[in-house]
N, C-alpha and C positions, 0 to 999 in steps of 0.2 A: 421405470426403465434405465435411467441413469444408475441408479443404486445397483441394478442387476449387473449392469456392465463394467461398475466398479468392483463390485464382489465377485465377479468372474475374472477379473484382471490380476485381483490380490489372489484369488486361488491358484492362478497359473504361476503365479510369482513364486507362491509358496511349495507348488509342487516341484519347480525348478530348483529352488534352494534345497529341498528335502533330497531331490535328487542326487545334486552336487555333494551332498553331506555323505550320501550312501556310498558313492562313488569314491569320495576321500576315503571313507572308512574301510572300503574293500581294498583300495591301493595300499593302504597301511598296513592290513593284515596281509596282503600278499608280499609285503617286502619286508614282513618281519622274521627275523632270524630266530634260529634255534640251536640247541646242544645234541652233538652225536657222540656217543659213548659205547666203548666195546671192550673185549676181554680176550686176549690170545693165550691159546694154551697147544700143547702138542698132543701126540696121539696117545699118551699114557696121562695125560689130563694134568701136564705139568706147566705152570705159567712160563711163557715165553717173554723175556725183557729184552729190550735194546733193539727190537725189530722197528726197520723202518716202515712207516704206515702212510699213505696218501688219500686224502678224499678228493675226487675228481668230479667235477660237475661243468655245466655249460656257463656259469658264472664264474667259477675260480677253482683253483686248486690249493687245498691247504695240506700241511705236512706235519709230522710229529713222529715221535718214537714211542713204544711201549715201555712203560714202567717196570720197576722191579716187580711189582705186583702182577706184571702183564697187562696193565690196563693201559687206554688210550682215549683221548677224548677231542672233540674239536667244537669251538664256539662259533657263533656268528655264521652259522650255515644257512644260506638263503635258498638255495634251489632244492625243490621237493624229491627230486630223483639225482642220485649220485652213485657213484662206483667208490669202494674201498679196495685198494691195492697195496698188498703188504710184501715185503721182501725181509728175509733173514738169513744170515748164514746158516747153512746146513739144512735148511728147508725149501721145500719147492715154493715158487711164487703164488701169490693168492690173488685173486681179483674176482670181485662179485658186485652186482648191482643192487641198489637198495631204494625203496620208496616210502617216505613219510606220508602217506595217504592220509593219515588223521590229523595231519598238523601238529603232532605234539610237541610240547615245548623242550621235552628231553627225550631223544629217540633212541632208545637202547638196542643196539645190534645183539642178535644171537651170538655166544660165544664162539669164535673163530678156532677151528683147529687145523693147525700147519701140519703138513705132511713132510716128515723128515726124509732127506734125500738117502736112499738105500746104499750106495756106494760108499767104502770106507775113505776112498780119495776121490774128491770132486774138484775138478778144475772150473774156473769161472773167469772169463774174460770180460773186464768191466771197460765199456767205451773203447775197447780195442787198444788199450793200454797196460792195464794193471791185471797181472795174473793173481788169482786167489786158490789156493789150494787147502782142502780139509783134509789132514793126515790125524785120524783119532782123536788125540786130546789137543791137536796143534792146528792152529788157523795160520797159514802161512801167506804173507804177502810179497809177491815179487816186484822190487821198487825200481828195477834198473830203467824202465822207461817213463817213469813219473817225473812229469815236467813241473820244476820247481825254481824259484829265484836263486841266483849264484849264490847269496849268503844264508840261504835258508837252513834252518836247524831241524834236529829231528822231530820236534815238536809240530813243525810246519807239514813234514810228510805225514804224521800220524791224523792230521786234521783232513786228509785227502782218503783216508782208507774206509772203507765200508764197513759199517758195524763198529767204528772207533770213534769216541766222542773226547774232546779235549776242551773243557771249560775255561772261564776266563782267568781262573786262579793256575791252569797249568794241570789240574788234577786229568788223569786219564781213565776212561773206562772202555770196555770192550762188552758188546751185547749188553750193556746195562750194568755190569758189574766193575767194581774199582780194580785197576791194576796196580798190585800193591810192591812188586819187585821188578828189578830189570837186571838184564844180563846182556854181557857182550859176548859174541861166539860161544854162548853155552855157560860162561863163566860169571860169577857174581862181581860185578864192579860198582864204584861209587856207595858200598856198603848196602846196595840193592835199592838205593834212593832214585826213584822214577824222575823226579822233577831235575835233579843233578845232571842224569845223563839227557833228558829230552829237550832240555834248554841250552846245553853246552856242546854237545856232538854236532858237527857240521852233517847236514842231509847228503851230501854228495859222495860220502863214504859208505853210504848204506846200500849193500845188496839185497837183502831180505831183512823183513820185519816179522815175526813170530809171535802170535799170542797163545800161551801154553797153559792149560789147566793143570797146576801143578799139586800132585797129591803128596809130596813129601819124599825125602830121600829113601825112606823105608819101602814104599810103594814102587820107587823106582827100581829098587833092587828085587822085591818080591813079586810085584806085578798086582798086590793087593790094592784095589783103589776104591775100599769101601769107607773112607773117612771123607772130609769135607776137602775140597780142592780150593786154591786160589790163583787169580789171574796173574802169570809172569809175563813180563814184555822180555823178548829175546831180540838183541840187534844184530843181524850178521853182517859184517863189515867186507865190503869186497875185497878179495884177495889183491887184486891190482892197486888199489888205493890204501891197502894196510900200511905196509913200510914201517913196520915196527909201531903201529899206532898203539895196538893193544899194550905193548910193554911201556909206551910212554904213561898211559894211563894207569897201569899197575905200579908204576914208581910213584905217581903222583896221587893215587887214591887207595891203593892196596887192593887186595883182591882175595878172594875164598875159593881156591881151587878144586872143590868137591865137585863140580859139575863139568861134564865133559862136552866139548865144541862139537 
């Protein structure tokens, strides 16, 4: 009788221990994170780079931007259900909910197709402060209401613009593409060197910042845009704050007057 009670007691202890281990195992699995990856393209199946992508769930919100290949990914995702929210200049906003029902370690989303905005000129108000206009090959930011510190430079303003990235070395990208030249009021200054302008010009003189897809001088004259374009930054100075400012720059650095303001 005593042996039976002893064996039964040990069986109960073993059952409790096994149940506890199963519980810990299930908790560990439930908390295991995974990777989400996807691809962005437009209605012509061209990749979309530089788009702002967010993964939103009950547990957290993760953010990234699409690469030059149009890809994006998120690591350490814990929630099974999440929504993907995408914004890119020139395209309609995208939002859709997904569920990793099979607990895949790498969850690949179906390719996301962004729908272009039909209008040639589209105006967007960001947080009630910054106005963006898309005019053909030009994205124009009206910066008059942009709140910056008193000693801010152009680089500080660029960091606040949607679709524009400035890395730790001062290199500037727009929609994932390098900005290779800079102009002031439509004219080449600083030999076109981007960093010289963005790190030396005060931000409080800016009226507008434009990012232009430049196809070259011949395209400007003929309208033929069959070649490759390059991203050009055009800084428009506030007329009330100019006071010969561009003349001073021209004297100090020289300019190429082929471009019209």
